C-alpha positions as CSV (number, residue, x, y, z in Angstrom):
1,M,-15.1,-19.8,62.1
2,S,-17.7,-17.0,62.2
3,T,-19.7,-16.0,59.2
4,K,-17.9,-12.6,59.2
5,N,-14.5,-14.3,59.1
6,I,-15.6,-16.7,56.3
7,I,-16.8,-13.7,54.2
8,I,-13.5,-11.9,54.8
9,F,-11.6,-15.1,53.8
10,L,-13.6,-15.5,50.6
11,V,-13.1,-11.8,49.6
12,I,-9.3,-12.2,50.1
13,A,-9.2,-15.5,48.2
14,V,-11.1,-14.0,45.3
15,G,-8.8,-11.0,45.2
16,I,-5.8,-13.2,45.1
17,M,-7.2,-15.3,42.3
18,L,-8.1,-12.2,40.3
19,G,-4.7,-10.8,40.8
20,V,-3.0,-14.0,39.7
21,G,-5.3,-14.2,36.7
22,G,-4.5,-10.6,35.7
23,L,-0.8,-11.4,35.9
24,L,-1.2,-14.5,33.8
25,W,-3.3,-12.6,31.2
26,N,-0.6,-9.9,31.0
27,F,2.1,-12.5,30.6
28,G,0.1,-14.1,27.8
29,Q,-0.1,-10.8,26.0
30,Q,3.7,-10.3,26.2
31,E,4.5,-13.9,25.3
32,E,6.6,-14.1,22.2
33,K,4.7,-15.5,19.2
34,P,6.4,-17.3,16.3
35,I,7.9,-14.7,14.0
36,A,7.4,-16.9,11.0
37,E,3.6,-17.0,11.7
38,I,3.2,-13.4,12.7
39,A,5.2,-12.1,9.7
40,G,4.0,-14.8,7.3
41,E,5.6,-14.8,3.9
42,M,6.5,-11.1,4.3
43,R,4.5,-10.3,1.1
44,Y,4.5,-6.6,1.8
45,K,7.8,-5.6,3.3
46,E,10.3,-2.8,3.4
47,G,13.9,-3.0,4.7
48,S,16.2,-5.9,5.5
49,G,17.1,-5.4,9.1
50,N,17.1,-8.1,11.8
51,I,14.3,-6.5,13.8
52,I,11.0,-7.7,12.4
53,L,8.2,-5.2,12.8
54,V,4.8,-6.4,11.8
55,E,1.7,-4.2,11.6
56,F,-1.8,-5.6,11.3
57,S,-3.8,-2.8,9.9
58,D,-7.1,-1.6,8.4
59,F,-7.0,1.1,5.7
60,Q,-10.4,2.6,6.8
61,C,-9.3,2.8,10.4
62,P,-8.7,6.4,11.6
63,A,-6.2,5.3,14.3
64,C,-4.2,3.4,11.6
65,R,-4.0,6.5,9.6
66,A,-3.0,8.6,12.6
67,V,0.1,6.5,13.3
68,Q,1.5,6.5,9.7
69,E,3.5,9.7,10.1
70,P,5.2,8.9,13.4
71,L,5.7,5.3,12.2
72,T,7.4,6.5,9.1
73,A,9.7,8.6,11.3
74,I,10.6,5.5,13.3
75,L,11.3,3.5,10.2
76,L,13.6,6.2,8.8
77,K,15.5,6.5,12.1
78,Y,16.1,2.8,12.3
79,Q,16.0,2.0,8.6
80,D,19.1,-0.2,8.7
81,K,17.8,-2.2,11.6
82,I,14.2,-3.0,10.7
83,T,12.3,-5.1,8.3
84,M,8.8,-3.7,8.2
85,V,5.9,-6.1,7.3
86,Y,2.3,-5.0,6.6
87,R,-0.5,-7.5,7.1
88,H,-4.2,-7.0,6.4
89,F,-6.8,-6.9,9.2
90,P,-9.9,-5.3,7.7
91,L,-12.5,-4.8,10.4
92,S,-15.4,-5.2,8.1
93,N,-18.0,-5.2,10.9
94,I,-17.3,-1.5,11.5
95,H,-15.5,-0.4,8.3
96,K,-17.7,-1.3,5.3
97,N,-15.0,-0.5,2.7
98,A,-12.0,-2.0,4.6
99,Q,-12.1,-5.3,2.8
100,I,-12.1,-3.8,-0.7
101,A,-9.4,-1.3,0.2
102,A,-7.2,-4.2,1.4
103,R,-7.9,-5.9,-2.0
104,A,-6.9,-2.7,-3.8
105,T,-3.5,-2.8,-2.2
106,E,-3.0,-6.5,-3.2
107,A,-4.1,-5.6,-6.7
108,A,-1.5,-2.8,-6.6
109,Y,1.1,-5.3,-5.3
110,Q,0.6,-7.4,-8.4
111,Q,1.8,-4.4,-10.4
112,G,4.7,-3.5,-8.0
113,K,2.8,-0.6,-6.4
114,F,1.7,-1.9,-3.0
115,W,3.4,0.9,-0.9
116,E,2.2,3.6,-3.3
117,M,-1.4,2.5,-2.9
118,H,-0.9,1.9,0.8
119,D,0.2,5.6,1.3
120,L,-2.5,7.0,-1.0
121,L,-5.3,5.1,0.7
122,F,-4.3,6.5,4.1
123,E,-3.7,10.0,2.7
124,K,-7.1,10.1,1.1
125,Q,-9.0,8.0,3.6
126,T,-11.8,10.6,4.0
127,E,-12.5,10.6,0.2
128,W,-13.3,6.9,-0.2
129,A,-14.1,5.5,3.3
130,E,-17.8,6.2,3.3
131,L,-18.6,5.8,-0.3
132,T,-21.4,3.4,-1.2
133,D,-19.2,1.8,-3.8
134,P,-15.5,2.9,-3.8
135,R,-14.5,1.0,-6.9
136,E,-14.4,4.0,-9.2
137,K,-12.4,6.0,-6.8
138,L,-9.9,3.1,-6.2
139,S,-9.5,2.8,-9.9
140,E,-8.8,6.5,-10.1
141,Y,-6.1,6.1,-7.5
142,A,-4.6,3.2,-9.5
143,G,-4.3,5.6,-12.5
144,E,-2.7,8.3,-10.3
145,I,0.1,6.0,-9.3
146,G,0.8,4.7,-12.8
147,M,-1.0,1.4,-12.8
148,E,-2.7,-0.3,-15.7
149,K,-6.3,0.3,-14.7
150,E,-7.9,-2.5,-16.6
151,K,-5.7,-5.1,-14.9
152,F,-6.2,-3.4,-11.6
153,V,-10.0,-3.7,-11.9
154,S,-9.7,-7.4,-12.8
155,D,-7.3,-8.2,-10.0
156,L,-9.4,-6.3,-7.5
157,E,-12.1,-8.9,-7.9
158,S,-10.0,-12.0,-8.4
159,D,-10.1,-15.1,-6.1
160,Q,-6.4,-14.9,-5.7
161,T,-6.6,-11.3,-4.3
162,K,-9.4,-12.2,-2.0
163,Q,-7.5,-15.2,-0.7
164,V,-4.4,-13.2,0.1
165,V,-6.5,-10.8,2.3
166,A,-8.3,-13.8,3.9
167,N,-5.0,-15.5,4.8
168,D,-3.9,-12.4,6.8
169,L,-7.2,-12.1,8.4
170,L,-7.0,-15.8,9.5
171,V,-3.7,-15.2,11.3
172,A,-5.1,-12.1,13.0
173,T,-8.1,-14.2,14.2
174,R,-5.9,-17.1,15.3
175,Y,-4.0,-14.8,17.6
176,R,-7.2,-13.2,18.8
177,L,-6.3,-9.7,17.7
178,T,-9.1,-7.3,18.6
179,G,-8.2,-3.9,17.1
180,T,-6.1,-2.0,14.7
181,P,-3.3,-1.1,14.4
182,T,-1.7,-4.0,16.2
183,F,2.1,-4.2,16.2
184,F,4.6,-7.0,16.9
185,V,8.3,-6.6,17.3
186,N,10.2,-9.8,16.9
187,G,7.0,-11.7,17.7
188,I,6.1,-9.7,20.8
189,K,2.9,-7.7,20.8
190,T,3.9,-4.0,21.4
191,E,1.8,-1.0,22.0
192,F,2.6,1.8,19.5
193,T,3.6,4.1,22.3
194,Q,6.3,1.6,23.3
195,L,7.4,0.8,19.8
196,E,10.4,3.0,19.5
197,A,11.7,2.2,22.9
198,R,11.5,-1.6,22.1
199,I,13.3,-1.1,18.7
200,A,16.0,1.1,20.3
201,E,16.6,-1.6,23.0
202,L,16.9,-4.3,20.3
203,S,19.2,-2.1,18.2
204,K,21.8,-2.2,21.0
205,E,21.9,-6.0,21.1
């Protein structure tokens, strides 16, 4: 076999291997993950439908903030079909206040105010995101939504609160999630642009 033919053969072989590798990678991304692990204990959930929608999110992430309005519309449209589960994935390497914001919502959860704090942090993201120390502002938000501020301040720094956030982060790391927001529908990773289509399909089953 001539040198030219050998080179052509090698190029074709490498192309085939890359193509197969790409297909396998894509399959791996679409592979169903255990819902019990992805959703966890469903600490922060809304609804009681059979479709389990899990969002791994970061309160300082602009993209996470941007999807909140259309996500709310989807949840309202399919409210009898979906159980929505929020999980923490603070990207602390790029969002300096993401970790403490996550802890703020856990502290709010302990007073039955998780979703109120969740909504407020996204709504006012530009107020607190770049503060050197957002604790005073977060405490102010706690007062706005009717929380006992002294308890909130204490819970914000507690080991229990830190562990809850760490547990979610561990799951995100285990499944090699790389960005936020990341969504799973019944254990299958789903791009936000495909979210409603996937939910609509499952709603017919």
